[in-house]
Backbone as a printed PyTorch tensor [residue, N CA C, xyz], in Angstrom:
tensor([[[  0.8230,  -1.2020,   0.0000],
         [  0.0000,   0.0000,   0.0000],
         [  0.8610,   1.2580,   0.0000]],

        [[  1.8060,   1.3150,   0.9390],
         [  2.6680,   2.4950,   1.0300],
         [  3.5710,   2.6060,  -0.1930]],

        [[  4.0180,   1.4470,  -0.7010],
         [  4.8900,   1.4550,  -1.8760],
         [  4.1610,   2.0100,  -3.0910]],

        [[  2.8800,   1.6920,  -3.2240],
         [  2.1310,   2.2020,  -4.3680],
         [  1.8920,   3.7070,  -4.2330]],

        [[  1.7030,   4.1960,  -3.0080],
         [  1.5460,   5.6410,  -2.8070],
         [  2.8330,   6.3870,  -3.1480]],

        [[  3.9620,   5.8140,  -2.7410],
         [  5.2520,   6.4300,  -3.0570],
         [  5.4960,   6.3990,  -4.5550]],

        [[  5.1740,   5.2810,  -5.2020],
         [  5.3560,   5.1710,  -6.6490],
         [  4.4660,   6.1620,  -7.3860]],

        [[  3.2430,   6.3310,  -6.9130],
         [  2.3210,   7.2870,  -7.5390],
         [  2.8230,   8.7160,  -7.3570]],

        [[  3.3280,   9.0170,  -6.1500],
         [  3.8760,  10.3460,  -5.8800],
         [  5.1060,  10.5900,  -6.7400]],

        [[  6.0020,   9.5930,  -6.8250],
         [  7.2360,   9.7370,  -7.5780],
         [  6.9630,   9.9410,  -9.0670]],

        [[  5.8950,   9.3640,  -9.5730],
         [  5.5550,   9.5230, -10.9910],
         [  5.1410,  10.9570, -11.3140]],

        [[  4.5700,  11.6590, -10.3260],
         [  4.1150,  13.0230, -10.5700],
         [  5.1370,  14.0940, -10.2510]],

        [[  6.3130,  13.7050,  -9.7850],
         [  7.3340,  14.6680,  -9.3810],
         [  8.0720,  15.1910, -10.6100]],

        [[  8.3440,  16.4830, -10.6230],
         [  9.1340,  17.1190, -11.6820],
         [ 10.6140,  16.8770, -11.3850]],

        [[ 11.1390,  15.7820, -11.8980],
         [ 12.5010,  15.3630, -11.5530],
         [ 13.5540,  16.3490, -12.0590]],

        [[ 13.3800,  16.8660, -13.2560],
         [ 14.3580,  17.8240, -13.7940],
         [ 14.3450,  19.1160, -12.9980]],

        [[ 13.1770,  19.5430, -12.5610],
         [ 13.0910,  20.7490, -11.7530],
         [ 13.7690,  20.5830, -10.4010]],

        [[ 13.5330,  19.4360,  -9.7490],
         [ 14.1680,  19.1770,  -8.4590],
         [ 15.6740,  19.0140,  -8.6030]],

        [[ 16.1110,  18.4320,  -9.7180],
         [ 17.5460,  18.2930,  -9.9560],
         [ 18.1820,  19.6720, -10.1190]],

        [[ 17.5460,  20.5560, -10.8800],
         [ 18.0670,  21.9100, -11.0600],
         [ 18.0740,  22.6660,  -9.7350]],

        [[ 17.0330,  22.4950,  -8.9370],
         [ 16.9650,  23.1380,  -7.6270],
         [ 18.0910,  22.6470,  -6.7210]],

        [[ 18.2970,  21.3350,  -6.6730],
         [ 19.3580,  20.7740,  -5.8430],
         [ 20.7370,  21.2390,  -6.2850]],

        [[ 20.9540,  21.2680,  -7.5970],
         [ 22.2300,  21.7370,  -8.1230],
         [ 22.4600,  23.2090,  -7.7850]],

        [[ 21.4120,  24.0050,  -7.9190],
         [ 21.5270,  25.4230,  -7.5830],
         [ 21.8250,  25.6490,  -6.1160]],

        [[ 21.1550,  24.9050,  -5.2470],
         [ 21.3920,  25.0580,  -3.8080],
         [ 22.7900,  24.5930,  -3.4300]],

        [[ 23.2560,  23.5010,  -4.0330],
         [ 24.6090,  23.0220,  -3.7510],
         [ 25.6560,  24.0340,  -4.2230]],

        [[ 25.4430,  24.5970,  -5.4040],
         [ 26.3870,  25.5820,  -5.9280],
         [ 26.3930,  26.8500,  -5.0660]],

        [[ 25.2180,  27.2910,  -4.6300],
         [ 25.1740,  28.4700,  -3.7660],
         [ 25.7870,  28.1890,  -2.4000]],

        [[ 25.6350,  26.9660,  -1.9150],
         [ 26.2980,  26.5860,  -0.6690],
         [ 27.8060,  26.6310,  -0.8130]],

        [[ 28.3180,  26.1340,  -1.9370],
         [ 29.7490,  26.1880,  -2.2030],
         [ 30.2200,  27.6370,  -2.3220]],

        [[ 29.4230,  28.4720,  -2.9860],
         [ 29.7840,  29.8840,  -3.1100],
         [ 29.8370,  30.5570,  -1.7410]],

        [[ 28.9100,  30.2150,  -0.8690],
         [ 28.9200,  30.7700,   0.4800],
         [ 30.1710,  30.3320,   1.2350]],

        [[ 30.5150,  29.0540,   1.1530],
         [ 31.7170,  28.5660,   1.8220],
         [ 32.9740,  29.2460,   1.2890]],

        [[ 33.0440,  29.4470,  -0.0100],
         [ 34.1930,  30.1360,  -0.5850],
         [ 34.2620,  31.5920,  -0.1350]],

        [[ 33.1160,  32.2470,  -0.0260],
         [ 33.0990,  33.6330,   0.4410],
         [ 33.5410,  33.7230,   1.9000]],

        [[ 33.0830,  32.7960,   2.7390],
         [ 33.5080,  32.7840,   4.1380],
         [ 34.9940,  32.4830,   4.2560]],

        [[ 35.4650,  31.5460,   3.4420],
         [ 36.8910,  31.2290,   3.4420],
         [ 37.7050,  32.4410,   2.9920]],

        [[ 37.1990,  33.1520,   2.0060],
         [ 37.8640,  34.3490,   1.5260],
         [ 37.9890,  35.3910,   2.6330]],

        [[ 36.9350,  35.5640,   3.4070],
         [ 36.9840,  36.5300,   4.5090],
         [ 37.9820,  36.1010,   5.5790]],

        [[ 38.0160,  34.8110,   5.8760],
         [ 38.9540,  34.3120,   6.8840],
         [ 40.3990,  34.4620,   6.4140]],

        [[ 40.6530,  34.1590,   5.1590],
         [ 42.0010,  34.2700,   4.6160],
         [ 42.4280,  35.7380,   4.5470]],

        [[ 41.4950,  36.6170,   4.2450],
         [ 41.8180,  38.0470,   4.1870],
         [ 42.2300,  38.5710,   5.5620]],

        [[ 41.6040,  38.0640,   6.6100],
         [ 41.9770,  38.4900,   7.9580],
         [ 43.3670,  37.9950,   8.3400]],

        [[ 43.8110,  36.9190,   7.7270],
         [ 45.1560,  36.4120,   7.9940],
         [ 46.2090,  37.1230,   7.1480]],

        [[ 45.7740,  37.9880,   6.2420],
         [ 46.7080,  38.7690,   5.4420],
         [ 46.9880,  38.2240,   4.0610]],

        [[ 46.3770,  37.1340,   3.6810],
         [ 46.5830,  36.5400,   2.3510],
         [ 45.6060,  37.1720,   1.3550]],

        [[ 45.9320,  38.3670,   0.9030],
         [ 44.9800,  39.1120,   0.0710],
         [ 44.8010,  38.4920,  -1.3090]],

        [[ 45.8630,  37.9600,  -1.8810],
         [ 45.7420,  37.3740,  -3.2240],
         [ 44.8230,  36.1510,  -3.2050]],

        [[ 45.0190,  35.2600,  -2.2330],
         [ 44.1620,  34.0820,  -2.1220],
         [ 42.7230,  34.4920,  -1.7950]],

        [[ 42.5730,  35.5080,  -0.9560],
         [ 41.2300,  35.9950,  -0.6180],
         [ 40.5230,  36.5380,  -1.8490]],

        [[ 41.2410,  37.2700,  -2.6780],
         [ 40.6390,  37.8220,  -3.8990],
         [ 40.2380,  36.7090,  -4.8640]],

        [[ 41.0590,  35.6900,  -4.9810],
         [ 40.7510,  34.5720,  -5.8800],
         [ 39.5110,  33.8240,  -5.3930]],

        [[ 39.4460,  33.5590,  -4.1000],
         [ 38.2950,  32.8470,  -3.5400],
         [ 37.0110,  33.6780,  -3.6510]],

        [[ 37.1320,  34.9820,  -3.4270],
         [ 35.9540,  35.8510,  -3.5500],
         [ 35.4690,  35.9040,  -4.9960]],

        [[ 36.4060,  35.9970,  -5.9350],
         [ 36.0270,  36.0230,  -7.3540],
         [ 35.3820,  34.7090,  -7.7740]],

        [[ 35.9320,  33.6000,  -7.2910],
         [ 35.3540,  32.2950,  -7.6070],
         [ 33.9470,  32.1630,  -7.0270]],

        [[ 33.7720,  32.6810,  -5.8220],
         [ 32.4530,  32.6670,  -5.2000],
         [ 31.4450,  33.4710,  -6.0260]],

        [[ 31.8540,  34.6350,  -6.4780],
         [ 30.9620,  35.4580,  -7.3060],
         [ 30.6760,  34.8020,  -8.6480]],

        [[ 31.6560,  34.1460,  -9.2250],
         [ 31.4270,  33.4510, -10.4940],
         [ 30.4090,  32.3280, -10.3430]],

        [[ 30.5200,  31.5740,  -9.2710],
         [ 29.5710,  30.4760,  -9.0360],
         [ 28.1650,  31.0280,  -8.8230]],

        [[ 28.0490,  32.0740,  -8.0050],
         [ 26.7360,  32.6810,  -7.7600],
         [ 26.1520,  33.2720,  -9.0460]],

        [[ 26.9980,  33.8830,  -9.8620],
         [ 26.5370,  34.4140, -11.1480],
         [ 26.0820,  33.3200, -12.0850]],

        [[ 26.8040,  32.1930, -12.0930],
         [ 26.4030,  31.0570, -12.9320],
         [ 25.0260,  30.5450, -12.5230]],

        [[ 24.7960,  30.4540, -11.2160],
         [ 23.4800,  30.0120, -10.7370],
         [ 22.4040,  30.9970, -11.1950]],

        [[ 22.7000,  32.2910, -11.0930],
         [ 21.7230,  33.3010, -11.4920],
         [ 21.4120,  33.2920, -12.9780]],

        [[ 22.3930,  32.9330, -13.7910],
         [ 22.2010,  32.9530, -15.2440],
         [ 21.6540,  31.6290, -15.7750]],

        [[ 22.0880,  30.5160, -15.2060],
         [ 21.7090,  29.2110, -15.7500],
         [ 20.5630,  28.5350, -14.9970]],

        [[ 20.6160,  28.5170, -13.6890],
         [ 19.6660,  27.7290, -12.9010],
         [ 18.3650,  28.4820, -12.6560]],

        [[ 18.4610,  29.7410, -12.2680],
         [ 17.2450,  30.4960, -11.9210],
         [ 16.2760,  30.6040, -13.1040]],

        [[ 16.7190,  30.9430, -14.3140],
         [ 15.7530,  30.9630, -15.4260],
         [ 15.1180,  29.6080, -15.7050]],

        [[ 15.8940,  28.5350, -15.5520],
         [ 15.3290,  27.1960, -15.7760],
         [ 14.2470,  26.8970, -14.7450]],

        [[ 14.4520,  27.3240, -13.5040],
         [ 13.4370,  27.1020, -12.4740],
         [ 12.2440,  28.0360, -12.6690]],

        [[ 12.4900,  29.2470, -13.1270],
         [ 11.4000,  30.2020, -13.3390],
         [ 10.4480,  29.7250, -14.4400]],

        [[ 10.9800,  29.0520, -15.4390],
         [ 10.1280,  28.5360, -16.5190],
         [  9.1730,  27.4620, -16.0200]],

        [[  9.5480,  26.7690, -14.9420],
         [  8.7250,  25.6880, -14.4100],
         [  7.7060,  26.1730, -13.3820]],

        [[  7.7390,  27.4360, -13.0450],
         [  6.8800,  27.9570, -11.9860],
         [  5.4770,  28.2290, -12.5180]],

        [[  4.4930,  27.7630, -11.7780],
         [  3.1040,  28.0600, -12.1290],
         [  2.8020,  29.4970, -11.7160]],

        [[  2.1710,  30.2300, -12.5940],
         [  1.9010,  31.6430, -12.3270],
         [  0.5060,  31.8740, -11.7610]],

        [[ -0.1490,  30.8120, -11.3030],
         [ -1.4970,  30.9600, -10.7440],
         [ -1.5000,  31.8360,  -9.5090]],

        [[ -0.4190,  31.8100,  -8.7280],
         [ -0.3860,  32.5650,  -7.4850],
         [ -0.3760,  34.0670,  -7.7380]],

        [[ -0.0460,  34.5120,  -8.9580],
         [ -0.0630,  35.9420,  -9.2620],
         [ -1.4820,  36.4880,  -9.3650]],

        [[ -2.4430,  35.6220,  -9.6150],
         [ -3.8140,  36.0810,  -9.8090],
         [ -4.5690,  36.2580,  -8.4940]],

        [[ -3.9500,  35.9480,  -7.3680],
         [ -4.6070,  36.1130,  -6.0760],
         [ -4.7170,  37.5980,  -5.7720]],

        [[ -5.9190,  38.0300,  -5.4730],
         [ -6.1430,  39.4440,  -5.1920],
         [ -6.0980,  39.6810,  -3.6840]],

        [[ -5.2550,  40.6010,  -3.2910],
         [ -5.1260,  40.9610,  -1.8830],
         [ -5.4640,  42.4460,  -1.7570]],

        [[ -6.3990,  42.7410,  -0.8680],
         [ -6.7950,  44.1280,  -0.6660],
         [ -6.2850,  44.6170,   0.6770]],

        [[ -5.7090,  45.7900,   0.6490],
         [ -5.2260,  46.4080,   1.8690],
         [ -6.0750,  47.6370,   2.1630]],

        [[ -6.3490,  47.8290,   3.4250],
         [ -7.0980,  49.0090,   3.8390],
         [ -6.2380,  49.7620,   4.8440]],

        [[ -6.0490,  51.0380,   4.6150],
         [ -5.2390,  51.8510,   5.5080],
         [ -6.0920,  52.2860,   6.6910]],

        [[ -5.6460,  51.9420,   7.8970],
         [ -6.3910,  52.2720,   9.1140],
         [ -5.9700,  53.6410,   9.6400]],

        [[ -6.6640,  54.0990,  10.6600],
         [ -6.3300,  55.3760,  11.2890],
         [ -4.9100,  55.3300,  11.8400]],

        [[ -4.5400,  54.2000,  12.4410],
         [ -3.2050,  54.0500,  12.9920],
         [ -2.1520,  54.0780,  11.8850]],

        [[ -2.5020,  53.5340,  10.7450],
         [ -1.5870,  53.5620,   9.6190],
         [ -1.3230,  54.9600,   9.1320]],

        [[ -2.3750,  55.7980,   9.1040],
         [ -2.2120,  57.1960,   8.7000],
         [ -1.3210,  57.9420,   9.6970]],

        [[ -1.4930,  57.6570,  10.9610],
         [ -0.6750,  58.3400,  11.9760],
         [  0.7820,  57.9180,  11.8430]],

        [[  0.9910,  56.6540,  11.5860],
         [  2.3560,  56.1580,  11.4420],
         [  3.0300,  56.7900,  10.2600]]])
């Protein structure tokens, strides 16, 4: 019973989308680690190594922004944009 539910769920999963998401998160995690390492190395006085690590971190983050984010954006359902939210300004809001 449980195996059939898992199989049914797995059949409906967007595998390419989840793979792109996982790759993007892993790459951004690596970029974060490189940026932190760059800051630590800079405090020790190794400016050349710090600059290289910071540049590599920015390159990885830029790659994610150019390659992964558009691929994920194409898979996003835009139904949530049609939700109408109304705001009413209260007396307290006017005072603020």
